[in-house]
C-alpha positions, 0 to 999 in steps of 0.5 A: 631463525626469525631473520631467515623467515623475514628474509624469505618473506614468509611472514610478509606472505602470511600477513598478506594472505590474512589481509587478502582473506579479510578483504575478500570477506568484506567484498563478499559481504558487500556483494551479498548485500547488494545482491539482496537489495537488487533482488528484493527491489527488482524481482521482488517488488516490481516484477511479476512475483513477490510484492509486485504480484501482491500489489497487482492482485490486490489492485486488480479486482475490488477485493483482490484474492478475497473477492471470492469466498470471503466476499460471499461470507461477508455478504451472508453475514451482512444479510443475516445479521445487519439487514434486519437491523437496517430494515428496522431503521428504515421503518422507524425513519419512514414512520418518523418522516411521515409524522413530521410531514403531517404535523409540519403543515401549520400544525395540520391546518394546511394538509396536502395529500401530496406528502404521501406521494413524497413519503412513498418515493423516499421510502421506496428509494431507501428500500432500493438503496438497502437492497442494492447496497452491495452493487453500489459499493462494488461499483464505487470500489471498481472505480477506485480499482480502475484508476489504480490499475490505469495509473500502474499501467501508465506509470510503468511500475518496474525496475530493470531486472537486468541490473547487476550492481555486484558484477559492475563494481566487483573490480572497483571493490578490490581497490577500496580500503578496509575502512571503506569496505567495512562502511559500505558493507555495514550500510548495505546490510542496513539497507537490506534490513530496511528494504525487507521491513519496507516489504512487510509494511506494504504487505500490512497496508495492502491486507489491512486495506482489504480487511477494512473494505470488507468491514465497511461492506459488512455494515453497509446496510445500516448507514445506507438505511439512513441516507434518505433522512435529513437528520440521520444522513450524516451517518450514511455520508460519512460511511460513503466517504470512507468507502470511497477513500479506501477504494482510492487508497490503492491509487495513492499506493501506486503513485508512491511505489512508482515514484520511489521506483524511479528514485531507486533506479537513479540510485542504482545508476549512480552506483554502477557508473562510479568507481569511488567509494565515497559515491557508493557510500552516499548512494547507499545513504540515499537509498536508505533514506528513500526506503524509509521515506517509502515506508512512511508514505505507504503508512500515510496513504490511508490518511491522505486518501481520507483527507482528500474525501473528507472522511473521518 
């Protein structure tokens, strides 16, 4: 009976059918992972939806989608809770400066009435700075926003949304061995996970940047109140450098995303232009490395920006 089955080729056909099913399953896994990667990076990150829309939203205005209700809430909290403290600090500093000016002139022997004009000017400037702190910081943030937006437009943060890796290498996948298909599927799945984690990192950094900016805004009257005193002004200078660093962090985020976008495009091109499994595996390894590097770079943009502006 077994001999008859063997001669009829029934067993061979059955085994071949199982092998074809396994190979089709591996090819399907590879194509699904490739589709997920291209969708995430093109339509998700660099187009008008997904992360691309999120990046544009939070770089398009000083406080992104939080610039309306949240901005007014922060301003109200600061006016009610922080400004009274800032006024007290301005008063203390002004009185202290006046006393210092009076006693500095050779223990009041060389008394000059011009010191009162100098004191009045300094006090008025301090009051003006505290009263217009929101306009000042909004202007500083607008500069950083303008630079980031211009950089995004100039660099052209985009990937070709017509890129379709699966249709390009579909026929080539049928020629790969089981081992090659398994390795490619495993690497493509790992890349999909890392790219998804990369999206989460970008969301966290963008949102934390806005939250940190709002915190700087909420406390702004106090450091601004110290700007006119030579002994206390380091508080205001440190705060000012910090808010400028946060504003320009968006620029460094744009640079990182645009740079790695060109690297991702090169990897896609190398995958679609080859029919060798070894080249596809190497390209996936490069894509995995680039995605990890982008995560690391995005997380470091705050430190890079603060280092540039000597912020604490």
